[in-house]
Each structure stands twice: as structure tokens, then as C-alpha cells.
ZAKOL-568569 format. One record per residue (C-alpha): residue number from 1; y, x, z. Coordinates in steps of 0.25 Angstrom, whole numbers. Layout:
% ZAKOL-568569
+-----+-------+-------+-------+
| pos | north |  east |    up |
+-----+-------+-------+-------+
| NUM |     Y |     X |     Z |
...
+-----+-------+-------+-------+
END
This chain:
% ZAKOL-568569
+-----+-------+-------+-------+
| pos | north |  east |    up |
+-----+-------+-------+-------+
|   1 |   352 |   359 |   455 |
|   2 |   351 |   351 |   441 |
|   3 |   337 |   346 |   438 |
|   4 |   333 |   343 |   423 |
|   5 |   335 |   328 |   427 |
|   6 |   349 |   330 |   430 |
|   7 |   352 |   338 |   418 |
|   8 |   345 |   327 |   408 |
|   9 |   353 |   317 |   414 |
|  10 |   367 |   325 |   414 |
|  11 |   362 |   327 |   400 |
|  12 |   360 |   312 |   396 |
|  13 |   373 |   309 |   403 |
|  14 |   380 |   319 |   394 |
|  15 |   374 |   316 |   382 |
|  16 |   379 |   302 |   384 |
|  17 |   393 |   309 |   383 |
|  18 |   391 |   319 |   372 |
|  19 |   405 |   320 |   368 |
|  20 |   409 |   324 |   382 |
|  21 |   399 |   333 |   382 |
|  22 |   403 |   339 |   369 |
|  23 |   417 |   341 |   374 |
|  24 |   412 |   349 |   386 |
|  25 |   403 |   357 |   378 |
|  26 |   413 |   362 |   369 |
|  27 |   423 |   365 |   380 |
|  28 |   413 |   374 |   386 |
|  29 |   410 |   380 |   374 |
|  30 |   425 |   381 |   370 |
|  31 |   428 |   389 |   382 |
|  32 |   417 |   398 |   382 |
|  33 |   423 |   401 |   367 |
|  34 |   436 |   404 |   372 |
|  35 |   431 |   412 |   383 |
|  36 |   423 |   420 |   374 |
|  37 |   435 |   421 |   365 |
|  38 |   444 |   425 |   377 |
|  39 |   435 |   436 |   381 |
|  40 |   433 |   442 |   366 |
+-----+-------+-------+-------+
END
């Protein structure tokens, strides 16, 4: 179980490496987009 403090700690550690987070986010969105495009 993840507590709110763990989430805040994770968020702070990731906000320090924002470019890496942005890359992961874009990969997730891109995968969702490709999946939706393939289904349609």
C-alpha cells in the first residue's frame, strides 16, 4: 500500500528529473495513441 507521503516523496524525486518524466509520459501517451489508431 502506498501512502500519501510515499507519493509526495516519489513526486519530489521525479520532479528533480523532469526531462526523464516527460519522456516516460510521452512514451505512455504515444503507446495509447498507437493502440487507439490500431484498433480504429
